[in-house]
C-alpha positions as CSV (number, residue, x, y, z in Angstrom):
1,M,0.8,-17.6,1.8
2,A,-0.9,-13.6,2.7
3,D,2.9,-12.0,1.7
4,L,2.6,-13.2,-2.3
5,P,0.7,-9.7,-3.5
6,G,3.6,-7.7,-1.4
7,R,6.1,-10.2,-3.1
8,A,4.6,-10.1,-6.2
9,L,5.0,-5.9,-6.2
10,V,8.5,-6.4,-4.5
11,H,9.7,-8.7,-7.7
12,L,8.1,-6.1,-10.2
13,A,9.8,-3.6,-8.4
14,Q,12.9,-4.8,-8.5
15,T,12.8,-6.3,-12.1
16,V,12.1,-3.3,-14.1
17,N,13.8,-1.1,-11.9
18,A,11.1,1.5,-10.5
19,Q,11.7,4.6,-8.9
20,I,8.8,4.5,-6.8
21,I,5.7,2.1,-5.3
22,V,2.4,3.5,-4.5
23,L,0.3,2.0,-2.6
24,A,-3.2,2.5,-0.9
25,T,-4.4,1.7,2.7
26,R,-7.4,1.4,4.2
27,Q,-8.0,3.9,7.1
28,G,-9.0,1.1,9.6
29,I,-10.0,2.4,13.3
30,A,-6.4,1.3,14.5
31,R,-4.9,3.4,11.4
32,V,-2.6,0.3,10.9
33,L,-0.9,-0.7,7.6
34,G,-2.0,-4.3,5.9
35,T,0.8,-7.2,5.9
36,V,1.2,-6.2,2.0
37,S,1.6,-2.6,2.9
38,Q,4.3,-4.0,5.9
39,Y,5.9,-6.8,3.2
40,V,6.8,-3.8,1.0
41,L,8.3,-1.4,2.9
42,R,10.0,-3.4,4.2
43,N,11.9,-5.4,1.2
44,A,10.8,-3.0,-1.4
45,P,14.1,-1.6,-3.2
46,C,13.0,1.9,-3.9
47,P,11.0,4.6,-2.1
48,V,7.2,3.4,-1.1
49,L,4.2,5.8,-0.7
50,T,0.8,4.9,1.0
51,V,-1.6,7.6,0.7
52,P,-4.7,6.1,2.5
53,E,-8.1,5.7,1.1
54,P,-10.6,9.1,1.2
55,A,-12.9,9.4,4.5
56,M,-16.6,8.8,2.6
57,D,-19.8,10.0,5.0
58,S,-23.0,7.4,4.6
59,S,-23.9,8.6,1.6
60,G,-20.7,7.3,0.0
61,L,-19.3,10.8,-0.9
62,E,-15.9,11.8,-0.5
63,T,-15.6,14.2,3.1
64,A,-13.6,17.4,3.2
């Protein structure tokens, strides 16, 4: 069931003949892509761009 969002994104990209898919990724300690991002990267009918979330400090402000 974890791959359902990925499947939905890939299906939609196929349906609308998408030129690119842009995914936000979470920056964990290991900086490993999640299951949805992995599924989309393996199955997308077009290029996929993954963009990491900005780093935040303890007050919730974006760091440089």
